[in-house]
VOBA-1610 file (N, C-alpha, C; in pm, whole numbers, padded with zeros to 5 digits, always signed):
BEGIN
Met+01348+03479-02175Met+01302+03432-02048Met+01180+03512-02005Thr+01146+03616-02056Thr+01048+03703-01992Thr+00906+03666-02023Arg+00826+03680-01923Arg+00685+03651-01938Arg+00607+03778-01913Ile+00481+03772-01949Ile+00395+03888-01927Ile+00368+03903-01779Cys+00353+04025-01732Cys+00327+04051-01590Cys+00207+04145-01579Phe+00089+04091-01570Phe-00029+04174-01552Phe-00057+04186-01403Pro-00056+04307-01348Pro-00097+04323-01209Pro-00238+04271-01190Pro-00273+04227-01069Pro-00405+04172-01044Pro-00516+04263-01095Gly-00609+04203-01172Gly-00724+04278-01221Gly-00699+04354-01349Leu-00575+04356-01399Leu-00544+04430-01521Leu-00556+04337-01640Pro-00643+04365-01737Pro-00658+04277-01853Pro-00539+04290-01945Ala-00519+04187-02028Ala-00405+04187-02119Ala-00407+04307-02211Thr-00524+04352-02251Thr-00533+04462-02345Thr-00489+04595-02286Ala-00469+04598-02154Ala-00428+04724-02091Ala-00280+04752-02104Cys-00201+04654-02147Cys-00059+04675-02162Cys-00030+04768-02277Pro+00074+04849-02268Pro+00111+04934-02380Pro+00137+04850-02504Gly+00071+04884-02615Gly+00087+04808-02737Gly+00016+04675-02732Gly-00056+04646-02623Gly-00131+04522-02612Gly-00047+04403-02572Ala+00080+04423-02538Ala+00164+04307-02511Ala+00281+04341-02423Ser+00331+04235-02357Ser+00454+04247-02280Ser+00525+04115-02290Thr+00650+04114-02333Thr+00717+03989-02357Thr+00854+03984-02293Arg+00928+03876-02317Arg+01044+03843-02241Arg+01153+03949-02244Arg+01221+03962-02131Arg+01337+04046-02108Arg+01305+04188-02068Phe+01260+04276-02157Phe+01254+04417-02120Phe+01111+04471-02120Asp+01011+04387-02088Asp+00877+04422-02128Asp+00777+04439-02016Ile+00816+04464-01894Ile+00718+04492-01791Ile+00651+04625-01821Leu+00531+04642-01772Leu+00461+04768-01796Leu+00550+04886-01761Ser+00548+04988-01846Ser+00648+05093-01836Ser+00641+05174-01707Asp+00527+05173-01639Asp+00517+05257-01520Asp+00537+05179-01390Leu+00581+05053-01397Leu+00602+04978-01274Leu+00720+05036-01197Arg+00704+05046-01066Arg+00810+05095-00980Arg+00814+05010-00853Val+00929+05002-00792Val+00942+04928-00667Val+00888+05012-00552His+00799+04954-00472His+00745+05023-00355His+00770+04938-00232Gly+00855+04986-00143Gly+00873+04918-00015Gly+00965+04799-00017Ala+01037+04774-00127Ala+01126+04659-00131Ala+01251+04688-00049Arg+01297+04586+00023Arg+01420+04600+00099Arg+01508+04479+00070Ala+01633+04503+00033Ala+01725+04394+00004Ala+01777+04335+00134Gly+01862+04233+00121Gly+01925+04175+00238Gly+01843+04066+00302Gly+01768+03991+00220Gly+01695+03876+00272Gly+01567+03912+00343Thr+01506+04025+00310Thr+01383+04067+00376Thr+01262+04033+00291Ala+01167+03964+00346Ala+01045+03936+00274Ala+00955+04058+00281Val+00900+04098+00166Val+00815+04216+00162Val+00687+04183+00087Ser+00581+04257+00116Ser+00455+04233+00049Ser+00378+04363+00038Ser+00312+04382-00076Ser+00235+04504-00097Ser+00132+04480-00203Asp+00017+04542-00189Asp-00088+04533-00290Asp-00105+04665-00363Ala-00011+04757-00350Ala-00023+04886-00416Ala-00022+04869-00567Pro-00104+04948-00638Pro-00105+04940-00785Pro+00034+04966-00841Gly+00072+04888-00942Gly+00202+04906-01004Gly+00317+04846-00926Thr+00289+04764-00825Thr+00394+04703-00745Thr+00456+04585-00820Pro+00589+04575-00824Pro+00653+04462-00893Pro+00604+04328-00839Glu+00611+04231-00924Glu+00554+04100-00891Glu+00623+04033-00774Tyr+00754+04054-00759Tyr+00821+03988-00647Tyr+00773+04042-00514Ile+00716+04162-00513Ile+00661+04216-00390Ile+00519+04164-00368Thr+00438+04165-00473Thr+00301+04116-00456Thr+00298+03968-00420Arg+00401+03895-00460Arg+00408+03753-00425Arg+00472+03730-00288Gly+00521+03837-00226Gly+00581+03824-00094Gly+00710+03744-00094Gln+00786+03753-00202Gln+00909+03676-00212Gln+01022+03743-00133Glu+01114+03663-00086Glu+01230+03712-00012Glu+01335+03763-00111Ile+01375+03887-00097Ile+01476+03945-00186Ile+01614+03913-00132Val+01696+03846-00214Val+01830+03809-00170Val+01939+03887-00244Glu+01909+03941-00361Glu+02001+04028-00434Glu+01919+04137-00501Asp+01967+04260-00495Asp+01901+04373-00560Asp+02010+04469-00605Leu+02039+04471-00734Leu+02152+04550-00783Leu+02127+04598-00925His+02207+04692-00966His+02202+04744-01103His+02334+04711-01173Ser+02325+04641-01284Ser+02444+04619-01367Ser+02460+04737-01461Asp+02550+04725-01555Asp+02566+04832-01655Asp+02447+04841-01749Tyr+02360+04738-01746Tyr+02254+04731-01846Tyr+02112+04728-01788Gln+02096+04680-01665Gln+01961+04658-01616Gln+01958+04641-01464His+01838+04647-01411His+01813+04624-01269His+01791+04475-01250Ile+01871+04412-01167Ile+01864+04267-01145Ile+01821+04241-01001Val+01720+04158-00986Val+01674+04116-00854Val+01668+03964-00852Ile+01721+03905-00748Ile+01706+03761-00722Ile+01623+03747-00596Thr+01518+03667-00605Thr+01433+03642-00488Thr+01428+03492-00460Arg+01374+03461-00344Arg+01349+03321-00309Arg+01200+03303-00286Asp+01142+03206-00355Asp+01000+03176-00343Asp+00985+03037-00283Pro+00894+03019-00187Pro+00882+02888-00121Pro+00838+02776-00215Asp+00769+02812-00322Asp+00720+02711-00416Asp+00811+02691-00536Tyr+00880+02797-00580Tyr+00953+02792-00707Tyr+01103+02805-00691Gly+01153+02823-00570Gly+01296+02837-00550Gly+01344+02978-00582Tyr+01470+02990-00620Tyr+01523+03122-00656Tyr+01462+03168-00788Val+01437+03300-00796Val+01371+03358-00913Val+01453+03477-00961Leu+01469+03488-01092Leu+01544+03599-01153Leu+01449+03700-01213Tyr+01469+03828-01177Tyr+01393+03939-01234Tyr+01491+04036-01301Leu+01453+04086-01418Leu+01530+04189-01487Leu+01439+04308-01513Asp+01483+04424-01467Asp+01403+04546-01481Asp+01260+04525-01432Gly+01246+04452-01322Gly+01116+04431-01259Gly+01034+04319-01316Asp+01078+04258-01426Asp+00998+04155-01493Asp+01057+04017-01464Met+00973+03925-01422Met+01021+03792-01390Met+01069+03721-01516Gln+01186+03659-01505Gln+01246+03587-01616Gln+01228+03437-01603Ile+01276+03383-01494Ile+01279+03237-01479Ile+01297+03203-01332Ala+01248+03086-01294Ala+01267+03035-01158Ala+01331+02898-01165Glu+01383+02853-01053Glu+01446+02720-01049Glu+01349+02610-01090Ser+01222+02634-01074Ser+01120+02533-01106Ser+01091+02520-01255Asp+01151+02607-01339Asp+01100+02626-01474Asp+01181+02559-01584Ala+01227+02438-01559Ala+01301+02365-01663Ala+01215+02341-01786Ala+01082+02343-01769Ala+00993+02323-01884Ala+01014+02430-01990Tyr+01051+02549-01947Tyr+01079+02658-02040Tyr+01195+02621-02132His+01303+02572-02073His+01422+02540-02150His+01399+02418-02240Arg+01322+02322-02192Arg+01291+02206-02275Arg+01208+02247-02397Ala+01123+02349-02378Ala+01035+02390-02487Ala+01112+02444-02607Val+01228+02505-02584Val+01306+02560-02696Val+01417+02467-02742Thr+01449+02364-02665Thr+01556+02273-02705Thr+01506+02136-02752Asp+01394+02088-02701Asp+01345+01956-02743Asp+01323+01946-02893Pro+01264+02048-02960Pro+01247+02036-03106Pro+01379+02023-03181Ile+01482+02091-03134Ile+01614+02083-03196Ile+01674+01944-03176Ile+01663+01894-03055Ile+01716+01761-03023Ile+01644+01655-03106Gln+01512+01663-03111Gln+01433+01564-03185Gln+01462+01567-03335Ala+01500+01683-03386Ala+01533+01696-03528Ala+01676+01655-03558Gly+01753+01625-03455Gly+01891+01584-03475Gly+01983+01697-03519Leu+01951+01819-03477Leu+02027+01936-03518Leu+02120+01984-03406Met+02196+01891-03352Met+02280+01922-03237Met+02426+01940-03275Gly+02447+02006-03387Gly+02583+02042-03426Gly+02619+02176-03365Arg+02613+02283-03446Arg+02641+02418-03398Arg+02510+02485-03358Val+02496+02515-03230Val+02374+02574-03176Val+02408+02713-03122Leu+02330+02812-03163Leu+02348+02950-03117Leu+02231+02989-03027Ile+02262+03038-02908Ile+02160+03081-02812Ile+02173+03231-02794Leu+02072+03305-02832Leu+02072+03451-02821Leu+01999+03491-02694Gly+02072+03543-02596Gly+02016+03568-02464Gly+02038+03445-02377Gly+01945+03424-02283Gly+01952+03303-02202Gly+02064+03302-02100Gly+02096+03419-02041Gly+02206+03428-01947Gly+02189+03346-01820Asp+02069+03295-01794Asp+02050+03208-01678Asp+02116+03071-01699Gly+02147+03036-01824Gly+02219+02913-01852Gly+02135+02789-01869Gly+02004+02799-01855Gly+01920+02681-01866Gly+01914+02622-02005Val+01902+02709-02107Val+01901+02660-02245Val+02038+02603-02280Leu+02143+02670-02236Leu+02278+02621-02262Leu+02297+02482-02202Lys+02251+02463-02080Lys+02264+02331-02017Lys+02192+02225-02098Ala+02069+02254-02140Ala+01993+02156-02217Ala+02066+02120-02346Ala+02128+02219-02410Ala+02198+02194-02537Ala+02325+02113-02517Val+02408+02153-02420Val+02535+02082-02403Val+02514+01942-02347His+02415+01925-02262His+02388+01792-02207His+02328+01699-02312Ala+02263+01757-02412Ala+02207+01675-02520Ala+02311+01642-02627Gly+02433+01693-02611Gly+02540+01655-02700Gly+02569+01748-02815Ala+02531+01874-02803Ala+02565+01970-02909Ala+02716+01970-02931Thr+02757+01975-03057Thr+02899+01982-03087Thr+02958+02109-03028Gln+02890+02220-03051Gln+02925+02346-02985Gln+02799+02428-02966Ala+02775+02469-02842Ala+02663+02557-02811Ala+02720+02692-02769Thr+02687+02795-02845Thr+02737+02930-02818Thr+02626+03015-02761Leu+02647+03067-02641Leu+02551+03156-02576Leu+02604+03298-02583Val+02519+03391-02629Val+02558+03531-02637Val+02461+03614-02553Asp+02510+03672-02447Asp+02428+03756-02359Asp+02509+03880-02323Ile+02443+03993-02319Ile+02516+04119-02300Ile+02559+04144-02156Asp+02498+04075-02060Asp+02518+04111-01920Asp+02591+04001-01843Ala+02718+04024-01816Ala+02797+03926-01741Ala+02744+03906-01600Lys+02679+04008-01545Lys+02629+03997-01408Lys+02516+03894-01399Val+02435+03883-01503Val+02330+03781-01503Val+02392+03642-01498Val+02495+03620-01578Val+02562+03490-01578Val+02623+03462-01441Glu+02687+03562-01383Glu+02747+03545-01250Glu+02643+03507-01146Leu+02530+03576-01145Leu+02426+03547-01046Leu+02358+03413-01072Ala+02348+03374-01199Ala+02291+03243-01230Ala+02379+03132-01173Arg+02508+03148-01184Arg+02599+03049-01124Arg+02577+03038-00973Met+02551+03151-00909Met+02537+03153-00764Met+02403+03100-00717Tyr+02295+03142-00785Tyr+02161+03117-00732Tyr+02076+03020-00814Leu+02116+02992-00938Leu+02034+02905-01023Leu+02111+02783-01071Pro+02190+02721-00986Pro+02267+02604-01031Pro+02178+02487-01073Gly+02056+02484-01022Gly+01963+02379-01064Gly+01925+02392-01210Leu+01932+02515-01262Leu+01901+02538-01403Leu+02025+02524-01491Cys+02134+02587-01451Cys+02252+02590-01539Cys+02350+02476-01512Glu+02352+02424-01390Glu+02448+02320-01349Glu+02589+02361-01393Asp+02657+02275-01470Asp+02795+02302-01510Asp+02804+02355-01652Ala+02692+02403-01707Ala+02686+02435-01850Ala+02787+02541-01891Phe+02807+02644-01810Phe+02897+02752-01849Phe+03042+02705-01866Asp+03076+02595-01800Asp+03213+02544-01805Asp+03227+02418-01889Ala+03121+02377-01955Ala+03125+02254-02035Ala+03220+02270-02153Pro+03291+02165-02192Pro+03387+02175-02302Pro+03323+02207-02436Asn+03194+02175-02451Asn+03126+02205-02577Asn+03042+02332-02568Ala+03069+02415-02466Ala+02997+02542-02450Ala+03092+02658-02478Arg+03037+02761-02537Arg+03109+02886-02558Arg+03021+02999-02508Val+03068+03077-02414Val+02990+03187-02357Val+03052+03319-02402Val+02972+03398-02471Val+03016+03527-02523Val+02939+03637-02451Ile+03008+03725-02384Ile+02944+03840-02323Ile+02948+03953-02426Gly+02834+03979-02486Gly+02829+04077-02592Gly+02688+04095-02643Asp+02673+04175-02745Asp+02544+04210-02803Asp+02495+04097-02893Ala+02386+04033-02854Ala+02335+03919-02932Ala+02291+03961-03071Phe+02236+04081-03084Phe+02189+04126-03214Phe+02307+04151-03308Ala+02414+04207-03256Ala+02534+04226-03337Ala+02596+04092-03376Trp+02594+03998-03283Trp+02648+03865-03313Trp+02569+03800-03426Leu+02439+03816-03424Leu+02355+03756-03527Leu+02389+03811-03666Asp+02431+03934-03672Asp+02468+03993-03801Asp+02578+03915-03872Ala+02671+03860-03792Ala+02785+03790-03851Ala+02770+03638-03847Ala+02659+03589-03792Ala+02640+03444-03777Ala+02609+03379-03912Ala+02657+03256-03928Ala+02632+03183-04053Ala+02650+03034-04029Gly+02570+02954-04098Gly+02588+02810-04099Gly+02550+02737-03974Tyr+02470+02797-03888Tyr+02428+02728-03765Tyr+02324+02620-03796Asp+02329+02513-03718Asp+02227+02409-03730Asp+02099+02450-03661Ala+02112+02526-03553Ala+01994+02570-03478Ala+02024+02702-03408Ile+01921+02785-03398Ile+01928+02910-03323Ile+01813+02915-03225Val+01843+02946-03101Val+01740+02967-02999Val+01736+03116-02969Tyr+01620+03177-02995Tyr+01604+03320-02966Tyr+01535+03332-02831Asp+01609+03386-02733Asp+01561+03391-02595Asp+01566+03535-02544Leu+01516+03628-02628Leu+01518+03769-02594Leu+01382+03832-02617Thr+01377+03963-02614Thr+01252+04037-02622Thr+01186+04030-02759Met+01055+04053-02761Met+00981+04069-02885Met+00946+04215-02911Glu+00995+04302-02827Glu+00970+04445-02843Glu+01094+04512-02901Pro+01078+04615-02984Pro+01192+04680-03049Pro+01295+04730-02949Val+01421+04713-02986Val+01530+04762-02901Val+01588+04891-02956Arg+01542+04935-03073Arg+01587+05061-03131Arg+01469+05157-03142Glu+01499+05284-03134Glu+01394+05384-03152Glu+01347+05386-03297Asn+01224+05430-03315Asn+01167+05448-03448Asn+01156+05317-03525Gln+01138+05207-03454Gln+01115+05078-03519Gln+00990+05016-03458Ser+00898+04974-03543Ser+00775+04913-03493Ser+00802+04769-03450Arg+00710+04715-03374Arg+00726+04575-03332Arg+00724+04482-03452Leu+00637+04508-03548Leu+00632+04425-03669Leu+00766+04427-03742Glu+00825+04544-03753Glu+00955+04556-03821Glu+01063+04482-03743Phe+01058+04492-03612Phe+01158+04426-03529Phe+01149+04274-03542Ile+01029+04221-03531Ile+01010+04075-03543Ile+01055+04027-03680Glu+01018+04100-03784Glu+01058+04064-03920Glu+01211+04062-03932Glu+01275+04161-03876Glu+01421+04168-03884Glu+01487+04050-03813Ile+01442+04019-03692Ile+01501+03909-03616Ile+01482+03777-03688Val+01361+03751-03735Val+01333+03623-03800Val+01411+03610-03931Ser+01416+03716-04010Ser+01486+03710-04137Ser+01636+03691-04116Arg+01692+03760-04017Arg+01835+03746-03989Arg+01868+03606-03938Ala+01780+03551-03856Ala+01802+03414-03807Ala+01795+03315-03922Ala+01699+03331-04011Ala+01686+03240-04125Ala+01811+03241-04211Thr+01867+03359-04232Thr+01988+03374-04314Thr+02108+03309-04247Ser+02106+03302-04115Ser+02221+03251-04039Ser+02218+03100-04021Leu+02117+03033-04071Leu+02103+02889-04055Leu+02147+02815-04181Gln+02189+02691-04164Gln+02212+02603-04278Gln+02076+02563-04337Pro+02072+02507-04460Pro+01945+02485-04529Pro+01841+02403-04453Glu+01884+02312-04367Glu+01788+02231-04291Glu+01776+02278-04146Gly+01828+02397-04119Gly+01834+02445-03982Gly+01700+02482-03923Met+01702+02510-03792Met+01580+02538-03717Met+01599+02656-03624Leu+01498+02739-03617Leu+01489+02848-03519Leu+01381+02812-03418Thr+01414+02821-03288Thr+01311+02808-03185Thr+01312+02935-03102Met+01198+02965-03042Met+01187+03092-02969Met+01073+03090-02871Gln+01087+03164-02762Gln+00975+03197-02677Gln+00900+03310-02746Cys+00768+03309-02732Cys+00688+03408-02805Cys+00618+03505-02713Cys+00523+03455-02635Cys+00436+03544-02560Cys+00343+03463-02472Ser+00263+03533-02394Ser+00158+03471-02316Ser+00048+03419-02409Glu-00024+03318-02362Glu-00139+03269-02438Glu-00248+03376-02449His-00238+03481-02368His-00337+03588-02369His-00300+03702-02464Gln-00204+03679-02552Gln-00159+03780-02647Gln-00174+03729-02790Pro-00295+03710-02836Pro-00315+03652-02970Pro-00259+03737-03083Gln-00262+03868-03070Gln-00211+03952-03178Gln-00060+03933-03195Leu+00015+03936-03085Leu+00159+03915-03093Leu+00189+03775-03143Arg+00114+03679-03096Arg+00135+03540-03140Arg+00119+03529-03291Glu+00018+03596-03346Glu-00006+03592-03490Glu+00103+03667-03567Glu+00149+03777-03513Glu+00257+03853-03579Glu+00383+03767-03591Ile+00416+03695-03486Ile+00533+03608-03489Ile+00512+03494-03589His+00393+03436-03586His+00363+03324-03677His+00375+03368-03823Gln+00323+03485-03855Gln+00329+03534-03993Gln+00475+03557-04036Ala+00555+03614-03949Ala+00696+03637-03983Ala+00769+03505-04004Leu+00745+03408-03918Leu+00809+03277-03934Leu+00766+03211-04065Thr+00639+03221-04099Thr+00588+03160-04221Thr+00651+03222-04346Arg+00680+03351-04339Arg+00742+03417-04454Arg+00885+03368-04477His+00952+03321-04373His+01094+03289-04385His+01127+03142-04367Phe+01029+03059-04331Phe+01053+02915-04312Phe+00940+02836-04375Thr+00969+02713-04415Thr+00866+02631-04479Thr+00788+02545-04380Ala+00842+02520-04262Ala+00772+02440-04161Ala+00771+02518-04030Val+00650+02552-03984Val+00635+02637-03866Val+00535+02575-03770Ser+00564+02580-03641Ser+00470+02530-03541Ser+00476+02618-03417Gln+00366+02619-03342Gln+00358+02687-03213Gln+00289+02595-03115Arg+00326+02609-02987Arg+00257+02529-02886Arg+00262+02599-02751Pro+00156+02582-02672Pro+00155+02637-02535Pro+00222+02540-02439Val+00293+02595-02343Val+00365+02515-02244Val+00337+02571-02106Val+00315+02484-02011Val+00297+02525-01872Val+00435+02545-01809Val+00465+02669-01774Val+00589+02703-01703Val+00547+02733-01559Pro+00586+02651-01462Pro+00526+02657-01328Pro+00515+02794-01265Ser+00620+02873-01265Ser+00614+03001-01192Ser+00536+03108-01266Tyr+00502+03087-01393Tyr+00437+03191-01471Tyr+00289+03207-01439His+00227+03102-01388His+00084+03106-01357His-00001+03124-01483Glu+00052+03091-01597Glu-00020+03094-01724Glu+00060+03014-01825Arg-00006+02975-01933Arg+00066+02903-02037Arg+00142+03002-02125Trp+00260+02959-02169Trp+00346+03043-02252Trp+00359+02979-02389Ile+00363+03061-02493Ile+00369+03012-02629Ile+00514+03005-02677Phe+00550+02891-02735Phe+00681+02870-02794Phe+00664+02832-02941Ala+00760+02871-03022Ala+00751+02843-03166Ala+00877+02775-03215Gly+00859+02698-03323Gly+00971+02637-03391Gly+00952+02653-03541Ala+01060+02677-03612Ala+01053+02695-03757Ala+01176+02632-03821Arg+01152+02552-03926Arg+01263+02479-03990Arg+01262+02503-04141Tyr+01375+02478-04202Tyr+01396+02491-04346Tyr+01377+02636-04392Pro+01478+02720-04368Pro+01467+02861-04410Pro+01450+02874-04561Arg+01364+02965-04597Arg+01340+02992-04739Arg+01459+03070-04795Arg+01500+03036-04913Arg+01613+03102-04977Arg+01571+03184-05098Asp+01439+03194-05124Asp+01396+03269-05241Asp+01374+03416-05208
//
């Protein structure tokens, strides 16, 4: 779900490593200045101010789970908005994001066993179960995100968490992928930055793509959010990894309303077995 967050006037190249991507990737020195919970609208132009403050959004939830800092805000244009560790994930207005990772799977007729890694807001799960997936399994480590999505993002998740063809696993998505096998489709909805120390981004992307390819059936498909259109290096790194492990690869930019920029999504089919 995560998009790049460049403070006003900061070029893309100023981000650490040249990139910031979904989930855990806001600039490392961002801090909350002047935010007040309890339905208070706040605004600030101070350098390093989180985006929900610079946008003057109303904060309705501000809490720390066992894993991350979660903020829910209300925006007059985009509805409720989910932030994790200061980085905007998704807004009620952003169904285009979920369609971008599920439409290729639906069009390919791969709606048997679908695995969603991340995606605790429930939007991808809803798209999969409503399109008739035999079983859509969502794995997200933070139960609090799922709980808050039910409360504040029903327009995105609707009844997906309780659908008979849905399975919700609260656990480590990366560990789950280790044991996954025979899936028709996998949606990767997590970070592009390493989650372990002493691992480069290139190594991390290679590991995720190779493990996903191994976990798919021979005609299976991997779809994923990639990065901002302003991150050509990261986009190319992902493309190269996908090409090494799949025979059919595509990328496309999508307008996600609350992001204020186009976001790149990728699809890859027919995992290589050589």
